MARSELUM-733057 format. One line per 5 residues: for each residue y, x, z of C-alpha. Coordinates in Angstrom, 3 decimals, padded with zeros to 6 digits. Each point is the difference from the previous one (the first is absolute). Layout:
Y X Z ~ ...
***
This chain:
-008.095 008.745 017.424 ~ 003.166 -000.833 001.859 ~ 002.170 -002.805 -001.359 ~ 003.193 -000.330 002.017 ~ 001.903 -003.264 000.217
002.991 001.963 -001.204 ~ 002.109 -003.058 -000.719 ~ -000.214 -001.006 003.650 ~ 000.869 003.552 000.977 ~ 003.102 -000.154 -002.155
001.056 -003.359 001.424 ~ -000.544 001.266 003.542 ~ 002.012 003.117 -000.657 ~ 003.157 -002.009 -000.524 ~ 002.031 -001.672 -002.707
-001.042 000.740 -003.570 ~ 003.516 000.053 -001.336 ~ -000.810 003.270 -001.712 ~ -002.398 -001.811 -002.318 ~ 002.648 -002.123 -001.613
002.369 002.890 -000.394 ~ -002.635 002.230 -001.573 ~ -001.554 -002.614 -002.234 ~ 003.096 -001.382 -001.648 ~ -000.309 -000.932 -003.634
003.328 001.676 -000.762 ~ -000.201 003.129 -002.165 ~ -001.105 003.042 001.944 ~ 000.716 003.431 -001.442 ~ -002.784 002.532 000.400
000.260 003.770 -000.014 ~ -000.431 001.697 -003.359 ~ -003.565 001.137 000.786 ~ -001.005 -003.498 001.118 ~ 001.617 -001.582 -003.077
-001.967 002.359 -002.236 ~ -003.265 -000.689 001.856 ~ 000.539 -003.771 -000.140 ~ 000.746 000.190 -003.736 ~ -003.309 001.699 -000.830
-002.394 -002.312 -001.897 ~ -002.681 -001.413 002.292 ~ -003.059 -002.002 -001.036 ~ -001.388 -002.865 002.117 ~ -002.592 000.960 002.596
-003.675 -000.909 -000.141 ~ -001.752 -000.951 003.212 ~ -002.931 002.367 000.724 ~ -001.734 -002.857 001.832 ~ 000.295 -002.335 -002.994
-001.099 002.801 -002.353 ~ -003.102 000.684 002.109 ~ -000.787 -003.717 000.094 ~ 000.398 -000.292 -003.776 ~ -002.364 002.965 -000.520
-002.569 -001.688 002.248 ~ 000.135 -003.208 -002.027 ~ -000.119 001.822 -003.352 ~ -003.027 002.072 001.011 ~ -001.759 -003.057 001.419
000.580 -001.776 -003.311 ~ -001.104 003.058 -002.022 ~ -003.298 000.310 001.884 ~ -000.737 -003.702 -000.359 ~ 000.947 000.029 -003.702
-002.225 003.001 -000.804 ~ -002.978 -001.537 001.801 ~ 000.530 -003.306 -001.800 ~ 000.376 001.602 -003.453 ~ -003.209 002.043 000.337
-001.768 -003.076 001.346 ~ 001.258 -002.188 -002.868 ~ -000.830 002.564 -002.706 ~ -003.403 001.208 001.236 ~ -001.551 -002.389 002.547
000.976 -003.470 -001.245 ~ -001.468 000.409 -003.540 ~ -003.344 001.067 001.525 ~ -000.318 -002.105 003.142 ~ 002.708 -002.657 -000.142
002.369 -000.764 002.848 ~ -001.303 001.217 003.368 ~ 002.200 -000.647 003.031 ~ -001.310 002.953 002.012 ~ 001.845 002.340 -002.383
003.253 -001.811 000.644 ~ -000.577 000.323 003.747 ~ -000.747 003.719 -000.406 ~ 003.181 000.539 -002.062 ~ 002.097 -001.763 002.636
-001.651 002.069 002.745 ~ 000.577 003.292 -001.820 ~ 003.657 -000.893 -000.648 ~ 000.725 -000.778 003.644 ~ -002.036 002.952 001.321
001.794 002.360 -002.394 ~ 003.399 -001.122 001.257 ~ -001.123 000.462 003.614 ~ -001.530 003.402 -000.754 ~ 003.174 001.221 -001.712
001.983 -001.167 003.012 ~ -002.274 001.930 002.348 ~ 000.314 003.035 -002.291 ~ 003.778 -000.266 000.508 ~ 000.939 -000.038 -003.685
002.278 -003.048 000.168 ~ 003.142 001.927 000.921 ~ 002.796 001.361 -002.156 ~ -000.883 003.511 001.220 ~ -003.525 -000.505 -001.374
001.334 -001.344 -003.295 ~ 001.954 003.250 -000.375 ~ -003.166 002.047 000.670 ~ -002.227 001.827 -002.472 ~ -003.612 000.994 000.637
-000.145 -001.355 003.553 ~ 000.829 -003.550 -001.153 ~ -002.622 000.053 -002.755 ~ -002.683 001.537 002.239 ~ 000.552 -002.588 002.716
-000.083 -002.828 -002.554 ~ -003.254 001.266 -001.560 ~ -001.578 000.433 003.432 ~ 001.008 -003.487 001.159 ~ -001.195 -001.545 -003.284
-003.377 001.752 000.358 ~ -000.361 -001.249 003.562 ~ 000.569 -003.581 -001.183 ~ -002.905 000.259 -002.457 ~ -002.214 001.704 002.549
000.645 -002.984 002.283 ~ -000.795 -002.392 -002.871 ~ -003.243 001.817 -000.793 ~ -000.942 000.142 003.686 ~ 000.607 -003.712 000.524
-001.994 -000.950 -003.112 ~ -002.871 002.299 001.094 ~ -000.299 -001.425 003.523 ~ 000.396 -003.540 -001.337 ~ -002.794 000.741 -002.496
002.327 -001.070 -002.814 ~ 000.173 003.287 -001.895 ~ -002.073 -001.286 -002.917 ~ 002.361 -002.975 -000.432 ~ 002.876 002.177 -001.249
000.121 001.865 -003.281 ~ 000.059 003.776 000.474 ~ 002.039 000.332 -003.192 ~ 002.595 -002.422 001.385 ~ 000.113 001.818 003.338
000.249 003.488 -001.517 ~ 002.583 -001.076 -002.586 ~ 002.054 -001.762 002.680 ~ 000.050 003.198 002.071 ~ 000.868 002.411 -002.826
002.480 -002.162 -001.954 ~ 001.595 -001.224 003.228 ~ 000.470 003.551 001.286 ~ 001.489 001.243 -003.284 ~ 002.341 -002.995 -000.236
001.213 000.415 003.583 ~ 000.599 003.730 -000.506 ~ 001.959 -000.654 -003.205 ~ 002.050 -002.692 001.794 ~ 000.731 002.384 002.883
001.079 002.692 -002.444 ~ 002.431 -002.426 -001.631 ~ 001.187 -001.086 003.453 ~ 000.568 003.653 000.965 ~ 002.237 000.534 -003.039
001.872 -003.251 000.624 ~ 000.567 000.748 003.698 ~ 001.151 003.514 -000.838 ~ 002.586 -001.436 -002.403 ~ 001.152 -002.629 002.537
000.306 002.706 002.661 ~ 002.082 002.144 -002.331 ~ 002.249 -003.002 -000.728 ~ 000.400 -000.714 003.728 ~ -001.764 -003.381 000.013
-002.470 001.085 002.680 ~ 002.387 001.988 002.191 ~ 001.910 -001.303 002.996 ~ 003.638 000.912 -000.496 ~ 001.009 001.067 003.486
003.340 000.533 001.713 ~ 000.147 002.114 003.151 ~ 002.491 -001.007 002.701 ~ 001.059 003.011 002.013 ~ 000.456 003.560 -001.214
000.117 003.281 001.873 ~ -003.124 001.689 001.334 ~ -001.901 -003.277 000.567 ~ 000.719 -001.196 -003.532 ~ -001.014 003.352 -001.468
-003.296 -000.024 001.917 ~ -000.774 -003.534 -001.211 ~ 000.816 000.725 -003.661 ~ -002.068 003.178 000.110 ~ -002.943 -001.831 001.605
000.115 -002.583 -002.787 ~ 000.135 002.625 -002.729 ~ -002.830 002.046 001.494 ~ -002.372 -002.884 -000.753 ~ -001.228 000.558 -003.527
-001.322 -003.517 -000.573 ~ 002.709 -002.093 001.649 ~ 001.622 -002.957 -001.724 ~ 003.246 000.526 001.950 ~ 002.876 001.323 -002.109
003.116 000.943 001.985 ~ 003.087 -000.959 -002.013 ~ 002.660 001.023 002.515 ~ 001.314 000.244 003.534 ~ 002.539 -002.243 001.704
001.751 001.001 003.207 ~ 003.169 -001.100 001.783 ~ 000.541 003.479 001.440 ~ 002.221 002.641 -001.585 ~ -001.099 003.120 -001.866
000.067 002.144 003.142 ~ -002.971 -001.954 001.452 ~ -001.443 -001.368 -003.234 ~ 000.311 002.316 -003.034 ~ 000.312 -001.251 -003.597
-003.627 000.877 -000.775 ~ -003.135 000.700 002.012 ~ -003.377 001.081 -001.391 ~ 001.294 -000.745 -003.494 ~ 001.004 -003.592 000.802
003.661 -000.870 -000.557 ~ 002.182 -001.816 002.468 ~ 001.259 -003.067 -001.882 ~ 002.245 -001.597 002.594 ~ 000.105 -001.990 003.215
-002.144 -002.891 001.167 ~ 002.648 -002.403 -001.342 ~ -000.406 001.716 -003.364 ~ -003.771 -000.507 000.203 ~ 000.478 -003.787 000.126
001.968 000.105 -003.250 ~ -002.286 002.637 -001.537 ~ -003.096 -002.149 000.620 ~ 001.667 -002.876 -001.842 ~ 000.693 002.108 -003.074
-003.361 001.678 -000.375 ~ -003.580 -000.372 001.196 ~ -000.620 001.129 003.579 ~ -003.445 -000.827 001.377 ~ -000.017 001.752 003.345
002.513 001.213 002.597 ~ -001.162 002.514 002.617 ~ 002.040 000.940 003.070 ~ -000.373 003.665 000.847 ~ 001.882 -000.531 003.258
-001.924 000.422 003.279 ~ -001.087 -003.160 001.794 ~ 002.257 000.951 002.910 ~ 003.058 -000.578 -002.211 ~ -000.458 -003.738 000.544
003.687 -000.885 -000.123 ~ 000.616 001.684 -003.352 ~ -003.171 -001.474 -001.505 ~ 000.925 -003.535 001.043 ~ 003.508 000.361 -001.419
-001.467 001.103 -003.313 ~ -002.642 -002.745 -000.001 ~ 002.807 -002.549 000.336 ~ 001.143 001.130 -003.419 ~ -003.343 000.563 -001.735
-002.168 -002.949 001.036 ~ 001.671 -002.199 -002.641 ~ -001.667 002.055 -002.763 ~ -003.388 -000.908 -001.555 ~ -001.581 003.353 000.886
-002.604 001.365 002.393 ~ 001.622 001.797 002.936 ~ -001.945 002.584 001.984 ~ 000.818 002.281 002.923 ~ -001.437 003.486 -000.405
-002.029 001.210 002.978 ~ -001.132 003.384 -001.319 ~ 002.553 001.988 002.035 ~ 000.309 -002.241 003.055 ~ -001.077 001.344 003.349
-000.813 -003.515 001.215 ~ -003.508 -000.794 -001.224 ~ -001.862 -003.315 -000.219 ~ -003.661 -000.654 -000.586 ~ -001.099 000.832 -003.590
-000.571 -003.672 -000.748 ~ 003.649 -000.703 000.776 ~ 001.043 001.800 -003.190 ~ -000.314 -000.698 -003.662 ~ -000.104 003.007 -002.307
001.748 001.160 -003.154 ~ -002.658 002.490 -001.012 ~ -000.281 002.021 003.198 ~ 003.498 -000.741 001.321 ~ -000.117 -002.527 002.896
002.635 -002.739 -000.031 ~ 000.846 -003.074 002.031 ~ 000.488 -003.210 -001.979 ~ 003.388 -001.624 000.573 ~ 000.450 -002.433 -002.910
-002.267 -001.006 -002.868 ~ 001.245 -001.196 -003.350 ~ -000.721 -003.755 -000.115 ~ -002.409 -001.436 -002.594 ~ -001.729 003.043 -001.481
-003.151 000.962 -001.912 ~ -002.304 -002.986 -000.666 ~ 002.498 -002.364 001.623 ~ 002.416 000.787 -002.841 ~ -002.703 -000.780 -002.563
-000.976 -003.276 001.679 ~ 003.611 -001.141 000.373 ~ 000.700 000.895 -003.648 ~ -003.031 -002.002 -001.170 ~ 000.980 -002.899 002.267
003.519 -000.037 -001.453 ~ -001.155 000.211 -003.615 ~ -002.829 -002.543 000.221 ~ 001.633 -002.586 002.273 ~ 003.421 000.606 -001.567
-001.358 -000.558 -003.532 ~ -001.711 -003.231 001.031 ~ 003.167 -001.190 001.769 ~ 002.145 000.859 -003.028 ~ -002.372 -001.892 -002.286
000.115 -003.141 002.152 ~ 003.763 000.295 000.562 ~ 000.806 000.443 -003.706 ~ 000.422 -003.745 -000.784 ~ 002.288 -000.505 003.018
001.986 003.105 -000.918 ~ 000.464 -001.310 -003.536 ~ 001.352 -003.322 001.346 ~ 002.364 001.818 002.371 ~ 001.261 002.175 -002.856
000.779 -003.105 -002.089 ~ 001.757 -001.652 002.958 ~ 002.162 003.103 000.593 ~ 001.060 000.130 -003.659 ~ 000.866 -003.716 000.006
001.873 000.198 003.306 ~ 002.352 002.923 -000.643 ~ 000.863 002.712 -002.476 ~ -001.467 003.440 000.414 ~ -003.347 001.798 000.072
-003.120 -001.489 001.567 ~ -000.877 003.125 001.957 ~ 002.108 001.969 002.420 ~ -000.738 003.687 000.571 ~ 001.079 001.659 003.219
-000.362 003.552 001.293 ~ -001.733 000.197 003.349 ~ -001.495 002.603 002.281 ~ -003.683 000.583 -000.728 ~ -002.649 002.370 001.301
001.513 003.094 001.676 ~ 003.505 -001.273 -000.770 ~ -000.479 000.168 -003.761 ~ 002.157 -002.448 -001.944 ~ -001.960 -002.687 -001.842
001.121 -002.893 -002.190 ~ -001.274 -003.316 001.331 ~ -000.215 -003.120 -002.157 ~ 001.101 -003.445 001.188 ~ 000.923 -003.293 -001.628
003.791 -000.198 -000.239 ~ 001.275 -002.368 002.688 ~ 003.743 000.817 -000.079 ~ 002.539 -000.729 -002.676 ~ -000.112 002.807 -002.546
003.693 000.821 000.416 ~ -000.466 000.290 003.778 ~ -003.175 002.100 000.029 ~ 000.006 002.493 002.853 ~ -002.308 002.888 -000.885
000.981 002.097 003.007 ~ -000.075 -002.872 002.526 ~ 003.426 000.756 001.389 ~ -000.054 -003.573 001.305 ~ -003.231 -001.708 001.042
-000.693 -003.543 -001.146 ~ 000.894 -002.514 002.710 ~ -000.508 -003.716 000.532 ~ 001.774 -002.132 -002.646 ~ 001.043 003.161 -001.841
002.028 -001.095 -003.075 ~ -001.491 002.826 -002.061 ~ -003.482 -001.593 000.084 ~ -000.874 -002.309 -002.904 ~ -001.737 -003.346 000.418
-003.316 001.366 -001.185 ~ 000.672 003.183 001.955 ~ 000.352 -001.925 003.240 ~ -003.467 -001.523 -000.446 ~ -001.811 003.148 -001.088
001.571 002.041 002.817 ~ -000.946 -002.642 002.560 ~ -003.605 000.037 -001.179 ~ -000.073 003.748 -000.782 ~ -001.028 -000.789 -003.587
002.729 002.443 -001.046 ~ -002.293 002.797 001.247 ~ -002.880 -000.806 -002.408 ~ 001.135 002.456 -002.711 ~ -000.731 002.768 002.488
-003.647 -000.490 -000.944 ~ 001.040 001.921 -003.142 ~ 001.037 002.885 002.252 ~ -003.397 -000.129 001.719 ~ -002.266 -000.346 -003.038
001.794 001.977 -002.705 ~ 002.497 002.369 001.629 ~ -001.922 000.763 003.192 ~ 003.135 000.602 002.089 ~ -000.619 -003.043 002.226
-003.038 -001.176 001.903 ~ -001.008 -003.600 000.681 ~ 000.370 000.629 003.737 ~ 002.326 002.464 001.695 ~ 003.477 000.337 001.466
002.461 -002.045 -002.086 ~ 002.265 002.348 -001.990 ~ 003.684 -000.301 000.804 ~ 002.754 000.525 -002.526 ~ 001.748 003.353 -000.185
003.185 000.116 002.098 ~ -000.746 -003.351 001.672 ~ 002.147 -000.286 003.135 ~ 000.318 -001.943 003.222 ~ 003.263 -000.037 001.932
001.325 002.693 -002.376 ~ -002.900 002.282 000.896 ~ -002.904 000.935 -002.217 ~ -003.393 -001.073 001.303 ~ -001.063 003.533 000.948
003.112 000.275 002.175 ~ -000.736 -003.327 001.685 ~ -003.664 000.701 000.824 ~ -001.463 003.285 001.233 ~ -003.000 001.136 -002.031
000.809 -002.459 -002.786 ~ -001.318 002.271 -002.761 ~ -003.434 000.244 001.649 ~ -000.783 -003.329 -001.693 ~ 000.079 001.887 -003.321
-003.079 002.050 000.861 ~ -002.033 -002.503 -002.042 ~ 000.646 -001.840 -003.237 ~ 002.158 -003.134 000.498 ~ -001.476 -003.441 -000.603
000.777 -003.498 -001.229 ~ -000.940 -001.442 003.379 ~ -000.606 001.583 003.374 ~ -000.765 -000.336 003.686 ~ 003.671 -000.601 000.808
000.295 -002.809 -002.552 ~ -002.973 -002.023 001.245 ~ 001.327 000.341 003.553 ~ 003.274 -001.698 -000.869 ~ 002.173 003.027 -000.826
000.934 -000.860 -003.563 ~ 003.198 -001.160 -001.606 ~ 003.552 000.951 000.908 ~ 000.596 003.187 001.978 ~ 003.195 -000.714 001.940
-000.543 001.912 003.250 ~ -001.341 003.403 001.100 ~ -002.682 -001.763 002.067 ~ -001.501 -001.598 -003.118 ~ -000.232 003.369 -001.715
-001.500 001.545 003.126 ~ -002.637 -002.734 000.183 ~ -000.888 000.559 -003.646 ~ -000.318 003.725 000.523 ~ -002.158 -000.456 003.118
-002.334 -002.329 -001.872 ~ -000.109 002.356 -002.989 ~ -000.924 002.948 002.210 ~ -002.714 -002.071 001.674 ~ -001.414 -000.791 -003.444
000.037 003.670 -001.040 ~ -001.724 001.165 003.171 ~ -002.667 -002.743 -000.109 ~ -000.621 -000.297 -003.734 ~ -003.348 -001.121 -001.361
-001.106 -001.863 -003.107 ~ -000.902 -003.003 002.162 ~ 003.509 000.117 001.493 ~ 001.449 -000.176 -003.535 ~ -002.258 -002.939 -000.849
001.022 -001.774 003.223 ~ 003.710 000.459 -000.747 ~ -000.449 -001.301 -003.551 ~ -001.902 -003.041 001.280 ~ 002.749 -000.727 002.543
002.870 000.437 -002.479 ~ -000.082 -003.530 -001.532 ~ 000.192 -001.499 003.510 ~ 002.899 002.300 000.895 ~ 001.896 -001.144 -003.099
000.031 -003.564 001.369 ~ 002.341 001.236 002.736 ~ 003.062 000.518 -002.162 ~ 002.834 -000.484 002.501 ~ 001.122 003.651 -000.393
-000.386 000.164 -003.778 ~ 003.178 -000.658 -001.954
***
């Protein structure tokens, strides 16, 4: 599978000024067809990898539970507790999971199946018990296990697994109908190449790819309004806005690899989005080795960009945020109560300050902070950044800003609202400016930092880039550190950043 360092390719191709222009937060008007498509109700996606993993764990637990129940009801009253049964139950549970994996029934395609899925499951389950019987025979331990327990375990286990798979089939069918298990896909490039790609996708009966529209910068003479039943919804610039209004999981370029210049120009605009980007190779004359491709069904593609933090990584990061965030909020509660009292005694106005900031994929989120400015001088849009000895800052505000205690209420965003993470790029206020320019105008690729959920602390903050933003270089450094974090994320990296954060807060020379 080929994974290009596409970001380096973009940088090498020249200035990325097109990114800032295309990714502006200013309102962008879409064509009528695109507006209608973006307005359609869309449910959140389910990861097929996470679903398959959950099915594995459920079936492992079911097998172990059935073996234990039969053992507890039949064997224990007659013979008492015998550890060899527990070992056999554990062995059957693990062997069953391995056998089902070998039978290839841990895929969404298998979950959608009928007789084939059930036949493979029954065959794999039978093989597991044949192995158990064979091992007990050669170990001369056959008379140490109850035949009633063994036969009941086989029959009840098989029936239970088949019933579970039937329920799973109905559930997966409903999720597929709702669009939870489909990859909403935008095709870049129309004409004959786009038509061939759309048709190839639709010819696959069991594909999870759902083409929602075409985007092409060319006019109708070279790229008609519809090909193979897929509508043209706009240009590549429109795709950036479209992907921020509705769910887009995958972008596929139908352009030939030889059109390198056009592809790079388009990638400059699209790499800021949290989507998978692939380059179709089904109609290219230039061929690589089969292992160089990944496949969407039978259609070969070259991987250009991957959406950061996906599948089980999303689950682990969510659990990390909820568990660690809840513990942190519990321990911080007494300090937060004292700060709230101090704010009320120091100046009139509310304790909390809510501010709209850019969140994941440029969505607007409300972030909580302790109020540090005088209530009559609150600046919700950050038209003017707080500077050293700013007269708007209260006495208590000066201390809590210096120590970053004013950020503690954002634990509420993490634990209860879920629109912030503990670690991630720090969210900036909407319309925040530097030298009369918005941040996305000052730094190329600025919006690429929004490909993941923003955080309370981040890689930039522990490396000294916190506090006042009074020059384009400071913003650029933040963005570079944020992009490094996104491209190198791991749970251990999050833990390391959290551990370093208290030490970073001691360096408060830039915090006003």
